[in-house]
C-alpha positions as CSV (number, residue, x, y, z in Angstrom):
1,X,31.9,-14.5,3.1
2,X,28.5,-15.1,4.5
3,X,25.6,-15.4,2.1
4,X,22.7,-13.1,2.7
5,X,19.2,-14.5,2.6
6,X,17.3,-12.5,0.0
7,X,14.0,-13.2,1.7
8,X,15.1,-11.0,4.7
9,X,15.9,-8.2,2.3
10,X,12.6,-8.4,0.5
11,X,10.6,-8.6,3.8
12,X,12.6,-5.6,5.1
13,X,11.8,-3.6,1.9
14,X,8.1,-4.4,2.0
15,X,7.9,-3.6,5.7
16,X,9.7,-0.3,5.2
17,X,7.3,0.7,2.5
18,X,4.3,-0.3,4.6
19,X,5.5,1.6,7.6
20,X,6.2,4.7,5.5
21,X,2.6,4.6,4.1
22,X,1.1,4.2,7.6
23,X,3.2,7.1,9.0
24,X,2.3,9.3,6.0
25,X,-1.4,8.5,6.4
26,X,-1.3,9.1,10.1
27,X,0.2,12.6,9.7
28,X,-2.2,13.5,6.9
29,X,0.3,13.6,4.0
30,X,-1.5,10.8,2.2
31,X,-5.0,11.3,0.9
32,X,-7.0,8.5,-0.9
33,X,-9.4,10.2,-3.3
34,X,-13.0,9.0,-3.3
35,X,-15.2,9.3,-6.4
36,X,-17.5,11.7,-4.6
37,X,-14.5,14.0,-4.0
38,X,-14.0,14.7,-7.7
39,X,-15.8,16.8,-10.3
40,X,-15.3,15.4,-13.8
41,X,-14.1,17.8,-16.5
42,X,-16.7,16.3,-18.7
43,X,-19.4,17.9,-16.5
44,X,-18.3,21.3,-17.9
45,X,-18.7,22.7,-21.4
46,X,-17.3,26.0,-22.7
47,X,-19.9,28.0,-24.7
48,X,-18.1,29.9,-27.4
49,X,-19.4,33.4,-27.8
50,X,-19.7,34.6,-31.4
51,X,-20.7,38.2,-32.1
52,X,-24.3,38.3,-33.3
53,X,-25.2,34.9,-32.1
54,X,-27.4,34.2,-29.0
55,X,-26.7,31.5,-26.5
56,X,-28.8,30.4,-23.6
57,X,-27.8,29.6,-20.0
58,X,-29.9,28.6,-17.0
59,X,-30.8,31.3,-14.6
60,X,-30.0,28.9,-11.7
61,X,-26.3,29.2,-10.9
62,X,-24.0,26.1,-10.7
63,X,-23.0,24.8,-7.3
64,X,-19.3,25.7,-8.1
65,X,-17.7,29.0,-7.7
66,X,-14.5,29.9,-9.5
67,X,-11.7,32.2,-8.2
68,X,-8.5,33.3,-9.7
69,X,-5.6,32.4,-7.4
70,X,-2.0,32.9,-8.5
71,X,-3.2,33.0,-12.1
72,X,-4.9,29.6,-12.0
73,X,-8.7,29.1,-12.1
74,X,-9.7,27.3,-8.9
75,X,-13.2,25.8,-8.4
76,X,-14.9,25.7,-5.0
77,X,-18.0,23.5,-4.6
78,X,-20.6,25.2,-2.4
79,X,-22.6,21.9,-1.7
80,X,-19.7,19.7,-0.7
81,X,-17.6,21.7,1.7
82,X,-13.9,21.2,1.4
83,X,-14.1,20.1,-2.3
84,X,-11.7,22.3,-4.1
85,X,-9.9,21.8,-7.4
86,X,-8.0,23.3,-10.2
87,X,-9.7,23.4,-13.6
88,X,-7.6,21.6,-16.2
89,X,-8.0,20.7,-19.8
90,X,-7.8,17.1,-21.3
91,X,-3.9,17.3,-21.2
92,X,-3.9,18.1,-17.5
93,X,-2.9,21.8,-18.1
94,X,-4.3,24.3,-15.7
95,X,-6.7,26.9,-17.0
96,X,-5.2,30.3,-16.5
97,X,-7.0,33.5,-15.6
98,X,-6.1,37.1,-15.7
99,X,-7.0,40.3,-14.0
100,X,-7.5,39.3,-10.3
101,X,-5.1,39.5,-7.5
102,X,-4.5,36.8,-5.0
103,X,-6.8,37.3,-1.9
104,X,-4.8,38.6,1.1
105,X,-5.6,38.1,4.7
106,X,-6.3,41.4,6.4
107,X,-4.4,42.2,9.5
């Protein structure tokens, strides 16, 4: 029996992983998130509405627009084009929404 050199196996494994990452990045399947691509959940606060109590909000609208898509609340940023995200709670559970249909492309 011939002994296999483990260095060759390790180099092959590392090379395979590196080549896979390069190919996935080239074809757009790999996206490295940048800090400016994210909106922090801490930037949002839910105001609880209680009957008989007043609450105040700014007249100037936020730069995000929410839409119900497939029962999930999706946020679109109007200032940074292409920034889209799903609103989640602290346990990474998607915030659900009701009453709106999925937008359809008209033909």
